[in-house]
N, C-alpha and C positions, 0 to 999 in steps of 0.2 A: 736480802731482796735481789730480784733479778738484775736490776740496773745498778751498777756501781758508778756513782757520779764521776764525770770527767774532772779530775783535779787539776785546775789551771790557776796559776797565780798571775796577778797583774800588778803593775805599778804605773803611776803617772808622774812624769818629770817635766820640768820646764825647758830642758834642753837635753842633748844626747850625752852629756858628760856623766859617766857613771851608770848609764842606763844599758843594761844587758850588753856588755861589750862583746860577748861571744854569740850574739844573736845570729841565726842562720839567714834571716830574711828581713828586709826592710820594705814597708809598703806605704805607698802614698795614693790618696784618692784624687782623681782628676776627671775633668769633663772636656768636651771638644773645644770650648772657649779657651781653656788654659793651654791647650795644644796650639791653637791658632794664634794666640797672643804671644806665644814663645816665651812665656814666663818660666822662671826656674822652678822646677818641681822637686828634683832630687839631686841630680848632678848633671852638668851641662852635656857630658858625653853620653850618659845614659838617656837623658831627655832627647838628645838628637837621634839616638837609635829608635826610641819610641816614636818620634815624629816620622822617621823613615817608614816604620811599619804602618803608621796611620796613613801616610801618603799612598802606600801600596794597598790599602784597604784591609790589611791584616788585623789592625786594631781600630776600633771605632769609638771607644770610651763609653759605650752604652752600659747601663746598669746590668750587672750580672756578668760582665766581661772583665777578665783579669789577664794581664800580659806579664809573664815571668821572663827574666833574663839574668844571666850571670853578670856580676858586677866587675869581674876581672881586676879586683883590688882597688877600684876607684873609690869605694866606700868600705868601711870595716866589715859589713855583712857580705856573705857569700852570694846571695841572690837579692834581686830587687823585683818588686811587683807593683804594677800600676793598675789599680782597681777603678773601673769606670763607674761614674755616677752621672747619668745623662741629665742635662738641664738643671733645674732647681734642686739644690741639695736638701731642701727642707723635708720632703715627705719621708717619714721614718721607714716606710716600706722599701725605699730605694737603698737605704743602708742595710736593711735585712738581706735584700737580694745581693747587694754588692759583697757583703761579708760572706754570705753563703756561697757565692761563686768561687771564693778562695779555697773552699774545702777540698775539692778533688786535687788541686795542685799541692796543697799542704800535705796531703797523703802521699802523693807521688814523690815529692821532694824530701819527705821524711823530716819535716820542719819541727824542731823542738822548741826553739825560741824565736820570737819575731818581734819587730818594732813597727809601730804605726806613727807616721807623721800626720797629725790631725790638722785640718784647716782652721786654725785658731781664730782668724778674723771673722770667719763666717759663724763659728760657734758662739763667739762673744755677742753677736747680734741677735741670738735667740733668747727666748725666755728660759728661766730655770726649768720649767716643766718640759719645754720643747727639747732642751738638751738631754734631759733624762730619757725622754721618749726615743730620741735618736740613738743614744748609746745603748739603751735596752734592746732596740731592734738590731743594732750592730752585733751585740753579744749573742743574741738569739740566732741570727743568721750564721755566724761563725761556727757555733757549736753544733747547730743542726746540719750544717754542711759537712762537718767532720764525722757525723754519726755513721757508724757501721755496726752491724749486729754483733753484740758481744757473745751471744750464745753459739754462733756458728760462723765465725769469720773465716773466709777462704782466702787463699793466696791472691786471688784476683780482686779481693776487696780488703786491702790492708787496713789495719787498725791505726788510728791517729796516735801520734807520739807528742803532740804539742803540750808543753808544760808551762811555758812562761810567755807573757805578752807585756811589752812595754809601750806606753803611749807618751808622745811628746806633745804637750799642750801648755803653752806659756800664759796661763791665766788661772788664778787660784779658784775663783768662784766657778768658772766653767769646769775646772778640773774636779771640783767637789761634786758637781752635778753629773759629770761624766761617770765618775766612780759609782754614784748611787744608781744610775741607770744600768751600769754594767752588773752590779750586784743583782738587781731585779731580773735582768736578762739571763744571767747565769742560772738563777733558780728556775726561771720559766723554761729555759732550754733543757735543763736536766729533767724537769717534769715531763716535757714532751718526749725526750729520749726514753724515759722510763715507760711511758705509754707505748712508744714504738716497740720497745723490747718485749713488753707483755704481748702485744699483738703478733709479733713475729715468733713467739714461742710455739713449738709444735704441740698439737692437741694431745698427744700421748703423754706429754710432760706437764701440760697445763689443763688438768681436769677441773671440774667445779670445786672439788675439795682442795686441790692445790691452789686454785685462785683464792679461795677463802684463807688458806694459810698465808699466802702472799699479803693479803689485806691485813691479817692479824699482825704480821711482821712489820708492815708499814705503820700500823697504828702504834705498836710498841715503840718503834724507833722515834716517832714524831709526837708522841704524847696525845694521840687521839683515842677516844672511847671506841670500843669495838664489840659488836654482838653478831654472832653467827648462828643462824637457824639451820640445823641439819634437817634431813628428810623427816625425822620423827617430830621435831619441833614444828616444821612446816605443816605436817598433818594435824597436829594439835591445834595450830592456829587457823587451819582451814585455807591454806594457800593452794587452792585447787588448780590455778593456772600453772604455777611453777611445777607442781607435782605431776601434772598431766604431761607437760613437755618433757620432763626428765625421766618419765616412766620407762621409756624404751632402752635406756642406757644402763650398763653395769655400774657406771659412775654416777652416784646419786646427786641430786641438785643441792644447792645451798642458797640461802638468802643472806647477803652480807650487808651489815649496817655499820658505818663509821660516823663518828660525830665529833665536831669541833664546837665547843661552847665558848665563843669569844666575847659574848655580850649577854651574860646571865640576866641582866635587867630588862632585856628586850623580849617582847612577845613574838617577834618575827624570826622565822627560821627558813632559810633557803634549802630546799630539797633538790639534790642532783642525783638523777637515776641513770644508770648505764646498763644497757643490754649486755648480758654476759653469757651468750651462747658460745661455749668454748669450742664446739665444732657443730656444724649444721649439715647433715646429710639431706635434709628435707623431711626426714622421717618416712612414714608410709608414702607420702607424696614425694617420692625420691627425686633428687636433682639428677641432672645428667652428669656423667663422670668427668667430662672435659672441664677443667678449671676448678674442680671441687676442692683441690688442695688449698685454694685461697680461703676456704671456709674456716680456717684457723683465725681469720680476721673478724669472725662474726661476734667477737667480744670486744670490738673496737670501741664501743660506747663505754663498756666497763673499764677499758684501759684509759680512756679519756678522763673518767671520773677519778680513778686511782691516781693518775698523773696530777690532776688538779688538787687532790687531797694531799699529795706529797708536798706541793708548794704551800698549801694552806698550813700544813704542819710546820713548815719552816718559817713562814711569815707571821703566823698567829694573828690573823686579822680580827678586828673587833666586830665580829659577826657570828651568828649561830648558823652552822651548816650541817646538815645530815646527808650523808651519801649512802645510796642504796644500790646494790648490785644483785639482781636475780641471775644466778648462774646455773646453767644446765647444759647437757649435751642432748641434741635432737637426733635420735637414732631409730632405725627401723628394727623391730623385734616382735616377738609374740606378745610382749607386754606393752608395746607402744600405743599411744593414743591414735585414733583413727578418724578419717573423714566420716561425718555423721554423728560423732560423739557430742554430747552436751556436757559442758563443764560448769561447775559453780565456782566462781572466782572468790578471791579473798575478800573483796568488797561486797559480795552478796549477789552480784549480777550473774546471769547465766549466759553462756556463749556456745553457739552452735559451731562446730569445727567443720569447715568445708575443705580446708587445705592445711595439712600439717606442716607445710613449708612456710606458712604464715604464723610461725610460732613466737617470733620475737615480740610481737604486740601482746601476746598472751602473758609472757613472763613479765613484760614491762608493766602491764596492768596491775599485777600483784605487787610489783615494785613501787608503783605510785601509791597504792594503798598502804604499803609498809611505811613509806616516807611520811604520809599523812598521819598514821598512827604513832609515828615518832615525832610529831609536832610540826611538820613542814607546813608553812603558810603560803608558800609559792613554790612552783615546781619547774625544773628544767630536766627533760630527759634527752639522752643522747643514744642513738641506735643506728646500726647498719640495718635499717628496717626493710627497705625495699630496693629492688633493682629498678622499679618504675621511676624512681627519682632521677636516675641517669638518663632516661628518655627525655626528661625535661631540661636537665642542667648539666649533663655529661659528668665528667669526673673532676671538674674544676670547682664547683660550688656545692655547698651544703644546703639542702632544702630546710626551711624553717616554717613552722606552723604555730599559731598561738590563739588563745581565747582572750588575750589582754593586750590591747594596742599599745598602751604606755610601756608595759614591760618589754614588748617586742621591739619597740623603737630604741629603748635603752640597750637591749642586747645587740641590735644591729650596729649601734654606735660603738659598742665595745668590740665587736668583731672587726669593724673597720680599723679601729686603732691597733688591734692585734694583727692585722694584715691577713685575715682569713676571709675568704669569700663566702657569704651567706645570702641566700635569696628567699624572700617570703613567697609562699604559695597559698592559695585561697582555702578557706574553711567555711564557705557559704552554707547556710542551714540545709539547702536542698541536697547537698552531698550526703547528708545523714541517711537518705533513702538507700544508699549503697549497702548499709549495714543492717537493714531490716531483715529479721528472721521470723519464720512462721512458728518456730518451736522454742525460741529462747529470746532473751533481751537483745542480743546482738549476734551477728555472725562474724567470723574472723576473716572473711575475704569478700571483697566487693565486686569482683569480676575483672574484666580486661581493661576497663577504662578508669582513669584517675586513681591508679593503684596507690601512689604515694599519699594522696589525700585521704583515701579510705583508711589506710593504715594509721595515719596520724589521728584521724577522728575516732578510730577505735580506742587508741591510747587515751585521747582526751576525754573519752566518756568516763574514765576512772579518776579524773582530776578532782571530782567532787566540788566543782565551782571555784577551786583555787585558781589564781592566776597561773598560767601554764604555758610553757614553750616546749615544742618538740623539734629536735634536730635530727634530720635523716641524713646520716653520713654514709649511706649505701654506696655512693659513688666516690667518696673522698677519703675513706679510711684506709685504702690500699692502693699502691701503685705497682703496676707490672714492670716498670723500668724506672731508672733514675730520672728525676725531673727537677731541675734547679737544686735547691737544698733538700728536696724530698727524695730520700733514697728509696730504692726498690723495696717493696714490702709495706709494713704498717707505717702510717704517716703521723700518728698521734694527733690527728686533726681535732679541733675544738678545745684542746687543753688551754691554748693561749687565750681564746675568746672567753672561756669560763673564768679564767683567772682575772682577765681584764674586767669582766662584769662584776666579779666579787670585789675587786679593788675599787672600782669607780661607781658602782651603782647600789651598793649596800651600805655605804657609809663606813666601810672598813678602813682601818688605818694600819700601817705596818711599822 
């Protein structure tokens, strides 16, 4: 598989005796109150240096801020780091941000072994579930902050060398909870990094066929069922949308199906569908050249689904999940589909093509039908569907649309716990008029206004009255520069939210 998981060992001890004596770095979490109260944090001399920096305004102890300094032999470790957590320690997101902020420094200082002093008194006051939530967020932030592309790491973006982490926590019950959360965070972070690596892979190396091979490899490694429809199978099945979009490319399309049967006695199956356009030129409706290289990320939805299924394969939740990825390249050629074409979709509906750059919704429609025919009773699709969603939400928040209020609220709660911003946009019936066609059941483009809504409603028209959620990651799947623990390139967005939804809302156990 493309992503080789970061192998990190950890241990939890009640004191520093025997704990990683050769650690390179010791880290303590702090806030402004601890500085002002002049309480002992690590060592009196090191603490005084930190307070001097705070008085100069160099260090403020805000979440996401970490101050490194040499220990000069005052403690066994070579370096010390004070990681800020502003205000209340309770919100898990603060731990994710605080741990993520250490990433760049760990890379710069080439840290292989590190020790954390945990705030024992505070952790003891939390419930078991809260401690697990905090430690999961901590591990996620740390590993996501360390991520650098494995496929093409440059000297300016060094790879992480962290191997071992020691935690000092003098409370057995809290230590057990912390360990459980770390395990879950480790699995989740590796799933996100896998999705990032897939998104960052150049399109000449990650064709639809290669993406299908990656899915097959993932399934074999984690014991998932796998079925791949090639172009001949798709033609036999009548997957008209997938075939139309892939027709212009020398690399034929694939419909990828993975399945986890975690609860054979249940009639419920969650379908997760990811848009897998491995490169999008816009087809005959050609995009402008500037920035087109980012279109390797047009399979960010597929990457999120494969990332989620990686963790599903590790955790084996007691739930039935079918994952579907319609994979194709959207290229201009003499055989490409054209504006004005009418396509018969897998589900039987006809679609008038007004813009070949609105191809994602066409392959997703066939993806939803595939999931339904494989038993899905509720649906979540993830797609870099529109640029229009960025006009509403920028690149901070994923747009969400749904036909089922209860399911939507459950997902929003899951996304909040996962620390990913998701914001609902309307699907009022009047918007359906945007898709009205004179020659087909639907048209694939609704015009200049409400573009994200029109795209979502097009996809939803193929949900066949199943409860359905659409996640438009058009603004959040790719970053043009580093931001927090999101490195430049693919973000792996929605992997954490999908996993949290599966864990908390489907009755799954691990």
